[in-house]
C-alpha positions as semicolon CSV with decimal commas, in nm:
position;residue;x (nm);y (nm);z (nm)
1;M;0,143;3,654;3,968
2;K;0,063;3,632;3,597
3;K;0,427;3,538;3,525
4;V;0,414;3,254;3,778
5;S;0,085;3,131;3,636
6;L;0,232;3,131;3,287
7;V;0,536;2,932;3,399
8;L;0,318;2,676;3,578
9;L;0,089;2,646;3,279
10;S;0,380;2,593;3,038
11;L;0,547;2,341;3,269
12;S;0,232;2,136;3,310
13;T;0,170;2,151;2,937
14;I;0,521;2,025;2,862
15;M;0,486;1,736;3,106
16;Y;0,150;1,643;2,955
17;F;0,275;1,628;2,598
18;V;0,597;1,446;2,688
19;S;0,411;1,181;2,886
20;C;0,110;1,130;2,661
21;G;0,096;0,848;2,409
22;S;0,079;0,876;2,037
23;K;-0,237;0,975;1,856
24;P;-0,474;0,700;1,731
25;A;-0,362;0,548;1,404
26;A;-0,537;0,668;1,092
27;D;-0,796;0,449;0,922
28;Q;-0,596;0,204;0,709
29;S;-0,894;0,116;0,486
30;A;-0,855;0,432;0,276
31;P;-0,584;0,448;0,008
32;E;-0,267;0,610;0,135
33;A;-0,119;0,913;-0,035
34;P;0,260;0,910;-0,081
35;E;0,484;1,074;0,175
36;T;0,617;1,420;0,100
37;A;0,905;1,627;0,234
38;V;0,836;1,828;0,547
39;E;0,829;2,203;0,492
40;T;1,112;2,332;0,708
41;T;1,001;2,697;0,708
42;V;0,747;2,784;0,977
43;E;0,543;3,104;0,963
44;D;0,553;3,345;1,255
45;S;0,260;3,319;1,497
46;T;0,133;3,441;1,832
47;D;-0,008;3,110;1,955
48;S;-0,060;3,030;2,321
49;I;0,193;2,813;2,502
50;A;-0,043;2,515;2,472
51;Q;-0,079;2,562;2,095
52;L;0,295;2,604;2,055
53;M;0,364;2,286;2,250
54;E;0,120;2,092;2,035
55;K;0,294;2,205;1,717
56;V;0,640;2,134;1,859
57;N;0,540;1,786;1,975
58;D;0,382;1,709;1,637
59;A;0,710;1,802;1,468
60;R;0,903;1,591;1,719
61;K;0,674;1,294;1,658
62;S;0,722;1,324;1,280
63;A;1,099;1,330;1,324
64;I;1,090;1,014;1,538
65;E;0,860;0,836;1,292
66;A;1,110;0,921;1,017
67;G;1,389;0,758;1,221
68;A;1,569;1,068;1,349
69;D;1,619;0,916;1,694
70;K;1,847;0,652;1,538
71;N;1,988;0,846;1,241
72;C;2,090;1,157;1,436
73;P;2,046;1,085;1,809
74;E;2,276;1,363;1,931
75;Q;2,084;1,632;1,747
76;M;1,753;1,487;1,869
77;K;1,876;1,496;2,227
78;K;1,988;1,857;2,186
79;L;1,646;1,956;2,049
80;D;1,468;1,772;2,329
81;N;1,669;1,976;2,580
82;L;1,564;2,295;2,402
83;L;1,205;2,175;2,415
84;A;1,227;2,119;2,790
85;G;1,360;2,474;2,834
86;L;1,098;2,638;2,615
87;K;0,903;2,748;2,924
88;D;1,189;2,977;3,027
89;S;1,229;3,140;2,687
90;K;1,185;3,516;2,667
91;D;1,044;3,464;2,315
92;P;0,844;3,136;2,327
93;N;0,699;3,187;1,977
94;G;1,039;3,245;1,820
95;S;1,199;2,959;2,012
96;A;0,917;2,718;1,921
97;K;0,945;2,816;1,553
98;S;1,319;2,744;1,559
99;I;1,273;2,408;1,732
100;I;1,001;2,300;1,488
101;E;1,216;2,388;1,187
102;K;1,505;2,186;1,331
103;Y;1,284;1,884;1,397
104;N;1,160;1,912;1,037
105;L;1,518;1,923;0,911
106;L;1,602;1,604;1,101
107;A;1,283;1,441;0,968
108;N;1,375;1,518;0,606
109;Y;1,733;1,407;0,664
110;S;1,616;1,075;0,810
111;K;1,365;1,019;0,529
112;A;1,641;1,084;0,279
113;K;1,868;0,833;0,454
114;E;1,597;0,565;0,460
115;S;1,503;0,630;0,096
116;K;1,867;0,604;-0,014
117;K;1,899;0,271;0,168
118;E;1,590;0,137;-0,009
119;I;1,729;0,251;-0,344
120;D;2,069;0,093;-0,278
121;D;1,923;-0,233;-0,145
122;N;1,708;-0,277;-0,458
123;G;1,947;-0,140;-0,720
124;F;1,713;0,142;-0,828
125;A;1,978;0,414;-0,874
126;S;2,025;0,349;-1,246
127;L;1,656;0,418;-1,315
128;A;1,699;0,789;-1,237
129;P;2,074;0,849;-1,204
130;N;2,058;1,229;-1,211
131;N;1,811;1,241;-0,923
132;Y;2,018;0,989;-0,731
133;D;2,343;1,182;-0,779
134;S;2,173;1,507;-0,678
135;G;2,034;1,337;-0,368
136;I;2,380;1,212;-0,273
137;K;2,528;1,563;-0,298
138;N;2,252;1,722;-0,091
139;L;2,268;1,446;0,170
140;E;2,645;1,485;0,205
141;K;2,604;1,857;0,268
142;V;2,357;1,793;0,549
143;E;2,573;1,519;0,702
144;K;2,870;1,755;0,704
145;V;2,668;2,009;0,901
146;L;2,531;1,751;1,145
147;S;2,877;1,602;1,208
148;S;2,995;1,934;1,346
149;N;2,708;1,920;1,599
150;P;2,628;2,294;1,578
151;D;2,388;2,479;1,804
152;E;2,240;2,651;1,501
153;F;2,204;2,516;1,147
154;P;2,290;2,729;0,842
155;K;1,987;2,814;0,629
156;T;2,122;2,607;0,340
157;A;2,105;2,290;0,553
158;F;1,724;2,311;0,573
159;V;1,696;2,336;0,193
160;D;1,955;2,063;0,134
161;A;1,774;1,816;0,363
162;E;1,442;1,880;0,191
163;N;1,594;1,849;-0,157
164;A;1,782;1,530;-0,067
165;Y;1,459;1,358;0,028
166;K;1,280;1,490;-0,281
167;D;1,562;1,363;-0,506
168;F;1,565;1,012;-0,358
169;N;1,186;1,001;-0,353
170;A;1,183;1,079;-0,725
171;V;1,407;0,775;-0,786
172;L;1,170;0,554;-0,585
173;N;0,869;0,688;-0,776
174;V;1,031;0,606;-1,110
175;A;1,124;0,257;-0,989
176;Y;0,791;0,163;-0,833
177;K;0,594;0,308;-1,122
178;K;0,775;0,068;-1,353
179;I;0,737;-0,224;-1,111
180;A;0,368;-0,146;-1,055
181;K;0,296;-0,174;-1,428
182;T;0,473;-0,510;-1,448
183;E;0,289;-0,646;-1,144
184;R;-0,044;-0,524;-1,277
185;E;0,011;-0,704;-1,606
186;A;0,085;-1,023;-1,411
187;A;-0,229;-0,976;-1,201
188;M;-0,444;-0,922;-1,510
189;Q;-0,300;-1,235;-1,670
190;A;-0,383;-1,432;-1,355
191;K;-0,736;-1,288;-1,369
192;K;-0,775;-1,412;-1,728
193;M;-0,673;-1,760;-1,616
194;A;-0,928;-1,747;-1,334
195;D;-1,195;-1,629;-1,579
196;S;-1,114;-1,922;-1,807
197;V;-1,235;-2,166;-1,541
198;K;-1,535;-1,946;-1,445
199;A;-1,393;-1,869;-1,099
200;G;-1,628;-1,571;-1,075
201;V;-1,918;-1,816;-1,068
202;A;-1,759;-2,094;-0,862
203;R;-1,602;-1,867;-0,596
204;K;-1,784;-1,535;-0,610
205;A;-1,663;-1,383;-0,281
206;E;-1,295;-1,469;-0,328
207;Y;-1,304;-1,362;-0,692
208;K;-1,458;-1,026;-0,598
209;E;-1,191;-0,973;-0,331
210;A;-0,912;-1,034;-0,581
211;A;-1,070;-0,801;-0,837
212;E;-1,103;-0,525;-0,576
213;L;-0,730;-0,553;-0,502
214;I;-0,653;-0,455;-0,862
215;Q;-0,902;-0,170;-0,846
216;N;-0,756;-0,045;-0,518
217;G;-0,411;-0,068;-0,673
218;D;-0,529;0,147;-0,964
219;T;-0,657;0,409;-0,718
220;L;-0,323;0,414;-0,536
221;Y;-0,136;0,438;-0,866
222;S;-0,342;0,742;-0,968
223;M;-0,252;0,899;-0,631
224;Q;0,118;0,860;-0,718
225;N;0,162;0,586;-0,458
226;S;0,307;0,323;-0,690
227;K;0,477;0,133;-0,408
228;K;0,149;0,056;-0,230
229;A;-0,016;-0,012;-0,566
230;T;0,252;-0,272;-0,637
231;E;0,164;-0,454;-0,314
232;K;-0,205;-0,464;-0,413
233;Y;-0,126;-0,602;-0,759
234;K;0,097;-0,873;-0,612
235;S;-0,178;-0,980;-0,373
236;A;-0,433;-0,987;-0,656
237;N;-0,198;-1,202;-0,863
238;S;-0,161;-1,452;-0,579
239;K;-0,536;-1,473;-0,518
240;F;-0,633;-1,514;-0,885
241;T;-0,358;-1,775;-0,934
242;Y;-0,484;-1,972;-0,633
243;L;-0,844;-1,953;-0,757
244;Y;-0,744;-2,076;-1,102
245;Q;-0,546;-2,370;-0,964
246;D;-0,803;-2,468;-0,702
247;V;-1,107;-2,442;-0,930
248;S;-0,918;-2,625;-1,207
249;E;-0,828;-2,914;-0,976
250;K;-1,182;-2,948;-0,846
251;R;-1,328;-2,920;-1,192
252;A;-1,089;-3,191;-1,316
253;A;-1,193;-3,416;-1,026
254;A;-1,560;-3,352;-1,105
255;Q;-1,502;-3,423;-1,475
256;A;-1,330;-3,750;-1,387
257;A;-1,632;-3,850;-1,178
258;I;-1,865;-3,759;-1,466
259;D;-1,659;-3,961;-1,712
260;E;-1,668;-4,260;-1,478
261;A;-2,045;-4,225;-1,443
262;K;-2,085;-4,204;-1,820
263;K;-1,877;-4,517;-1,858
264;R;-2,102;-4,703;-1,617
265;V;-2,413;-4,576;-1,795
266;A;-2,270;-4,689;-2,129
267;E;-2,195;-5,032;-1,985
268;S;-2,549;-5,053;-1,843
269;A;-2,696;-4,944;-2,178
270;E;-2,497;-5,210;-2,359
271;F;-2,615;-5,473;-2,113
272;A;-2,977;-5,356;-2,153
273;E;-2,949;-5,363;-2,530
274;Q;-2,827;-5,722;-2,520
275;A;-3,112;-5,809;-2,285
276;D;-3,367;-5,651;-2,523
277;V;-3,237;-5,869;-2,801
278;K;-3,258;-6,181;-2,595
279;A;-3,585;-6,104;-2,414
280;P;-3,753;-5,786;-2,547
281;I;-4,029;-5,613;-2,342
282;T;-4,341;-5,573;-2,552
283;E;-4,580;-5,434;-2,288
284;K;-4,570;-5,101;-2,094
285;V;-4,412;-5,148;-1,750
286;E;-4,495;-4,915;-1,460
287;G;-4,193;-4,701;-1,358
288;I;-4,027;-4,707;-1,699
289;E;-4,077;-4,389;-1,905
290;D;-4,137;-4,377;-2,275
291;E;-3,832;-4,335;-2,492
292;D;-3,926;-3,978;-2,596
293;A;-4,038;-3,860;-2,248
294;V;-3,896;-3,522;-2,119
295;L;-3,752;-3,591;-1,774
296;L;-3,581;-3,252;-1,700
297;E;-3,666;-2,893;-1,787
298;A;-3,424;-2,720;-2,024
299;D;-3,132;-2,538;-1,858
300;N;-3,175;-2,161;-1,833
301;Y;-2,853;-2,060;-1,655
302;E;-2,719;-1,705;-1,673
303;A;-2,409;-1,659;-1,889
304;P;-2,100;-1,709;-1,666
305;E;-1,924;-1,424;-1,848
306;K;-2,147;-1,181;-1,657
307;A;-1,969;-1,283;-1,335
308;E;-1,633;-1,162;-1,467
309;A;-1,507;-0,834;-1,318
310;N;-1,487;-0,556;-1,576
311;I;-1,137;-0,408;-1,528
312;A;-0,951;-0,204;-1,789
313;E;-0,673;-0,399;-1,955
314;D;-0,420;-0,115;-1,919
315;I;-0,385;0,158;-1,659
316;K;-0,372;0,520;-1,768
317;D;-0,074;0,733;-1,672
318;E;-0,238;1,036;-1,514
319;Y;0,085;1,162;-1,365
320;E;0,444;1,191;-1,474
321;V;0,736;1,128;-1,239
322;E;0,973;1,422;-1,230
323;A;1,307;1,265;-1,316
324;K;1,608;1,483;-1,392
């Protein structure tokens, strides 16, 4: 009876995890840490069937998110069949461990493939040629194993897949670290231009938003996520540039209006001066102030420089990219 109950429990658990949707997306407001290679080795355990299925499905989900369903569909299908038969295994813990490790291998392989494509599309290989060449060699080893469509992978394949992704990821880190610095310099230059027209006073909310993009980029950079930091710096550059141009145009229009008003005042003063010569007023007239009367209180505005965001000119390198 216990054996039947165990089979029913495992079957229902499998159907639940296969049919359920993905987990809720993580909060995107927090800075994202960079992706890392999946550890292919799984420690032995004595988990329940439900716990095993959760771990297996998490590994499967990670493989799909990495693109394994399109990069190695045959191997994914084979693993899915093993997953469906896990309930009949005489050693569910051992079988689950093997399936998880294989899903992790496919995840690392797919991440390596996607990273290589990004490197090739952007011409990044020359920035860390040794890492790139090492990644190529490791990737070729894994592809050779996968092409034979084996039931079991050699132990070296797990290490090669992990190392291939690490090698290509190192190239991307070197590339985006360099790009991030360039984009930050451009963003800081745009900020200086915005400060020159007192955008922090004229457009406080938008100015603050642009400044926070640089600060968020700095946080991401310190977390070794130079790619995301680059995106923040680019956005900050665009916002500060827009503020500078928009405030400049409106300030120029306002200055033109002031100049026109001054011109009219000067013309009126000249007309009045001529009138005084021809028919001077010798008595006090109601509504006309004395020549030395104070009409407005003295300006006491706060210095506009205080509205400028205080951001360090250069970013500190708190981490070194491991390039071979």
